[in-house]
ZAMARGU-4260 file (C-alpha; in steps of 0.2 Angstrom, whole numbers, plus 5000, padded with zeros to 4 digits):
<rodrens>
0) 5055/4946/4837 | 5056/4957/4855 | 5064/4973/4856 | 5079/4974/4868 | 5084/4991/4873
5) 5101/4998/4877 | 5104/5010/4890 | 5088/5018/4898 | 5087/5033/4910 | 5082/5031/4928
10) 5074/5044/4938 | 5082/5050/4954 | 5099/5060/4955 | 5112/5055/4969 | 5128/5062/4972
15) 5144/5057/4980 | 5144/5064/4998 | 5159/5077/5002 | 5165/5066/5018 | 5164/5049/5010
20) 5179/5037/5015 | 5194/5032/5008 | 5193/5016/4998 | 5198/5002/5007 | 5199/4981/5007
25) 5199/4967/5019 | 5207/4950/5016 | 5196/4940/5027 | 5183/4931/5018 | 5173/4923/5032
30) 5156/4932/5030 | 5141/4932/5040 | 5122/4935/5036 | 5105/4935/5045 | 5087/4936/5043
35) 5080/4951/5051 | 5073/4962/5040 | 5075/4980/5044 | 5082/4988/5029 | 5090/5007/5026
40) 5087/5014/5007 | 5096/5030/5003 | 5097/5042/4990 | 5110/5055/4992 | 5106/5072/4981
45) 5116/5085/4981 | 5114/5096/4963 | 5123/5111/4972 | 5142/5104/4966 | 5136/5093/4952
50) 5155/5093/4944 | 5160/5083/4962 | 5154/5069/4952 | 5167/5068/4941 | 5181/5077/4950
55) 5179/5070/4967 | 5194/5060/4963 | 5203/5072/4954 | 5214/5083/4968 | 5230/5083/4960
60) 5237/5077/4945 | 5239/5060/4948 | 5221/5057/4954 | 5217/5066/4937 | 5225/5053/4927
65) 5217/5039/4938 | 5198/5048/4933 | 5205/5049/4916 | 5210/5030/4913 | 5193/5026/4923
70) 5183/5034/4910 | 5191/5029/4896 | 5189/5009/4903 | 5170/5013/4907 | 5169/5017/4888
75) 5176/5003/4884 | 5164/4993/4894 | 5148/5002/4886 | 5154/4994/4869 | 5155/4978/4876
80) 5139/4977/4884 | 5130/4977/4867 | 5145/4971/4856 | 5159/4958/4863 | 5164/4941/4861
85) 5162/4941/4880 | 5143/4945/4879 | 5141/4932/4866 | 5149/4918/4879 | 5139/4921/4892
90) 5125/4924/4880 | 5127/4905/4874 | 5128/4900/4892 | 5112/4906/4897 | 5104/4899/4881
95) 5112/4882/4886 | 5105/4886/4904 | 5087/4889/4901 | 5082/4871/4905 | 5092/4872/4923
100) 5086/4887/4933 | 5084/4888/4949 | 5066/4894/4950 | 5060/4883/4965 | 5067/4875/4981
105) 5061/4862/4992 | 5077/4858/5003 | 5066/4853/5019 | 5059/4839/5010 | 5077/4832/5008
110) 5086/4839/5022 | 5079/4834/5039 | 5086/4846/5049 | 5079/4861/5041 | 5063/4862/5048
115) 5053/4875/5037 | 5052/4885/5022 | 5050/4905/5021 | 5046/4911/5002 | 5051/4927/4997
120) 5053/4936/4981 | 5071/4931/4976 | 5075/4920/4993 | 5072/4905/4999 | 5073/4903/5017
125) 5075/4889/5029 | 5077/4885/5047 | 5090/4876/5052 | 5089/4878/5071 | 5101/4889/5076
130) 5106/4895/5058 | 5095/4902/5043 | 5099/4894/5025 | 5098/4906/5012 | 5095/4901/4994
135) 5095/4914/4980 | 5084/4910/4965 | 5085/4915/4947 | 5065/4921/4950 | 5061/4938/4943
140) 5047/4947/4949 | 5038/4962/4942 | 5017/4964/4946 | 5019/4954/4965 | 5021/4938/4953
145) 5036/4929/4944 | 5040/4932/4926 | 5053/4920/4923 | 5069/4915/4929 | 5083/4921/4925
150) 5100/4912/4921 | 5114/4914/4934 | 5103/4927/4944 | 5104/4919/4959 | 5124/4918/4960
155) 5125/4937/4954 | 5115/4942/4967 | 5123/4930/4980 | 5143/4934/4973 | 5139/4953/4974
160) 5132/4953/4990 | 5148/4942/4997 | 5159/4955/4988 | 5152/4968/4997 | 5150/4959/5015
165) 5169/4956/5011 | 5172/4974/5008 | 5163/4984/5021 | 5168/4971/5038 | 5177/4987/5044
170) 5161/4996/5044 | 5148/4983/5049 | 5149/4967/5057 | 5138/4954/5046 | 5133/4937/5052
175) 5137/4923/5038 | 5142/4908/5043 | 5147/4897/5028 | 5145/4899/5009 | 5142/4881/5004
180) 5136/4884/4988 | 5138/4898/4974 | 5120/4901/4977 | 5117/4897/4997 | 5122/4905/5013
185) 5122/4899/5029 | 5117/4912/5043 | 5115/4916/5062 | 5098/4918/5067 | 5095/4937/5073
190) 5080/4947/5079 | 5070/4958/5067 | 5067/4977/5068 | 5052/4980/5060 | 5057/4997/5051
195) 5062/5001/5033 | 5073/5018/5031 | 5070/5021/5013 | 5078/5039/5002 | 5074/5042/4987
200) 5072/5060/4981 | 5075/5070/4964 | 5086/5085/4961 | 5084/5091/4977 | 5100/5102/4986
205) 5105/5091/5002 | 5119/5093/5010 | 5122/5075/5013 | 5116/5057/5010 | 5098/5054/5019
210) 5088/5039/5027 | 5069/5041/5029 | 5060/5029/5040 | 5046/5019/5035 | 5036/5005/5043
215) 5026/4991/5034 | 5008/4993/5033 | 4996/4979/5022 | 5000/4985/5006 | 5011/5001/5006
220) 5024/5009/5018 | 5020/5022/5029 | 5033/5036/5035 | 5040/5037/5052 | 5051/5046/5062
225) 5066/5039/5072 | 5058/5049/5087 | 5042/5037/5083 | 5050/5022/5080 | 5060/5022/5096
230) 5044/5029/5106 | 5036/5014/5098 | 5045/5000/5103 | 5052/4998/5085 | 5070/4999/5089
235) 5079/5007/5106 | 5087/5022/5104 | 5104/5014/5104 | 5099/5002/5091 | 5092/5014/5080
240) 5107/5026/5081 | 5122/5011/5078 | 5110/5006/5064 | 5109/5021/5055 | 5127/5026/5058
245) 5132/5011/5051 | 5120/5014/5033 | 5127/5031/5032 | 5145/5025/5031 | 5141/5010/5020
250) 5135/5020/5008 | 5148/5034/5007 | 5160/5018/5006 | 5150/5012/4992 | 5148/5027/4984
255) 5166/5030/4982 | 5170/5013/4980 | 5157/5012/4965 | 5164/5030/4957 | 5184/5022/4955
260) 5175/5007/4945 | 5166/5021/4935 | 5148/5019/4942 | 5137/5029/4954 | 5127/5022/4967
265) 5113/5032/4967 | 5101/5023/4981 | 5101/5006/4989 | 5094/5000/5006 | 5101/4990/5019
270) 5093/4978/5032 | 5100/4974/5050 | 5097/4963/5063 | 5101/4960/5081 | 5111/4946/5086
275) 5108/4934/5104 | 5124/4944/5110 | 5116/4961/5107 | 5125/4965/5091 | 5119/4972/5077
280) 5123/4964/5062 | 5124/4968/5043 | 5109/4958/5033 | 5102/4950/5016 | 5110/4958/5004
285) 5122/4973/4999 | 5124/4983/4984 | 5118/4970/4972 | 5109/4975/4955 | 5092/4971/4961
290) 5094/4982/4980 | 5102/4998/4971 | 5102/5006/4957 | 5120/5013/4946 | 5122/5027/4933
295) 5136/5028/4923 | 5149/5039/4930 | 5159/5043/4913 | 5144/5051/4904 | 5136/5059/4917
300) 5141/5076/4919 | 5138/5079/4900 | 5121/5072/4901 | 5116/5084/4915 | 5122/5098/4908
305) 5111/5094/4891 | 5096/5092/4902 | 5098/5072/4899 | 5093/5059/4913 | 5109/5049/4918
310) 5114/5033/4908 | 5111/5016/4917 | 5111/4998/4914 | 5092/4995/4909 | 5084/4979/4916
315) 5068/4986/4916 | 5064/4978/4898 | 5056/4962/4903 | 5043/4970/4913 | 5038/4983/4901
320) 5035/4967/4888 | 5022/4961/4899 | 5013/4975/4901 | 5014/4977/4882 | 5009/4959/4879
325) 4997/4952/4894 | 4987/4963/4909 | 5002/4955/4922 | 4992/4962/4936 | 4974/4951/4931
330) 4978/4938/4919 | 4979/4921/4928 | 4991/4913/4914 | 5005/4923/4908 | 5015/4921/4891
335) 5031/4914/4891 | 5044/4928/4891 | 5054/4927/4874 | 5072/4919/4878 | 5081/4934/4869
340) 5076/4946/4882 | 5078/4933/4895 | 5096/4927/4892 | 5101/4947/4886 | 5094/4951/4905
345) 5106/4937/4912 | 5120/4945/4902 | 5114/4962/4910 | 5116/4954/4929 | 5134/4948/4925
350) 5137/4964/4915 | 5133/4973/4931 | 5141/4961/4944 | 5158/4963/4933 | 5157/4982/4932
355) 5156/4983/4951 | 5166/4969/4956 | 5183/4974/4942 | 5182/4953/4943 | 5174/4940/4930
360) 5159/4930/4933 | 5162/4911/4934 | 5150/4903/4924 | 5151/4885/4929 | 5143/4875/4916
365) 5136/4857/4919 | 5123/4846/4918 | 5119/4842/4936 | 5101/4850/4941 | 5105/4865/4950
370) 5093/4860/4966 | 5101/4842/4968 | 5118/4852/4968 | 5111/4863/4980 | 5104/4850/4992
375) 5121/4840/4991 | 5131/4855/4996 | 5119/4862/5009 | 5117/4844/5016 | 5137/4844/5020
380) 5138/4861/5027 | 5126/4859/5039 | 5133/4840/5044 | 5148/4850/5047 | 5141/4865/5057
385) 5135/4850/5069 | 5152/4841/5072
</rodrens>
């Protein structure tokens, strides 16, 4: 029997910026995505006023009541993580779906308008001429290889991104053309900014959110300054300024929304691309469980005061199981992941989605193979876009 851990600590410390904007939302459901690969990853550190984490929303009595309700709701959610009827339902659905995960797609073999396929760690990206078709699979990767397929993971990542894209259109435009399937997004093509902005620090005293640019080398990231980015022609000064400004605003907004939902958005990354009309667009994924780290807000202050790392919803246990049972870097064939770990990870992805978005994840149980469903839905969408 595999051991399933509960709430495990993370390693960096991120704080809400004092300049975070108020939460707002948009009713526009038309979302956009694209293929460019510039990302901004943030870690905002400010231990100077740690109590701001738990008091930022308590500037008056009414807001204090809201914060108390938030903490109470988070406590209920923590109980639900390990013991609830909803968890049991999701686990059972995940078990029933183990044989129908989306591990690989080959849409280009059955849809003539798709010219080629690029396989990423999680996404399969297809060239559709004027469009890109991005399929989010259920693959769980580590050690530069696929460890397992996690039921519903692809839908969780796609749904989470779409929720955040919808919430942040007032900050940054994106490039989604259509969402024909719960695992698929169709997007405009954009040019690539070959720069990644990473911020991952621990317990530093900084007054505001930060970004740290890097550029890709053969097998690692190389730090690079904004001036070097412009001098090397990786981005124009105007594009860099616009992308970094939007990324900072997105992170501040994401922190504010996450806190209202009982979470602390610790760090994340954003990717941007340039559309044919010259606009800088937000792409890829936004604030998902894969691209971001979240801490639990209700216990943050007490744990910090007692010298403990903040609580988070651990997703590393599957990776650690492989390290304990094989050499995942060198073994040609890996053992099968235990069913109880795979289904537990499926539940935790869904739990994070529901906590982040404050909405119920929709599980559509069907015996139709996911690949067949996606192929049918993408074919219809592309035909509609061509007419």
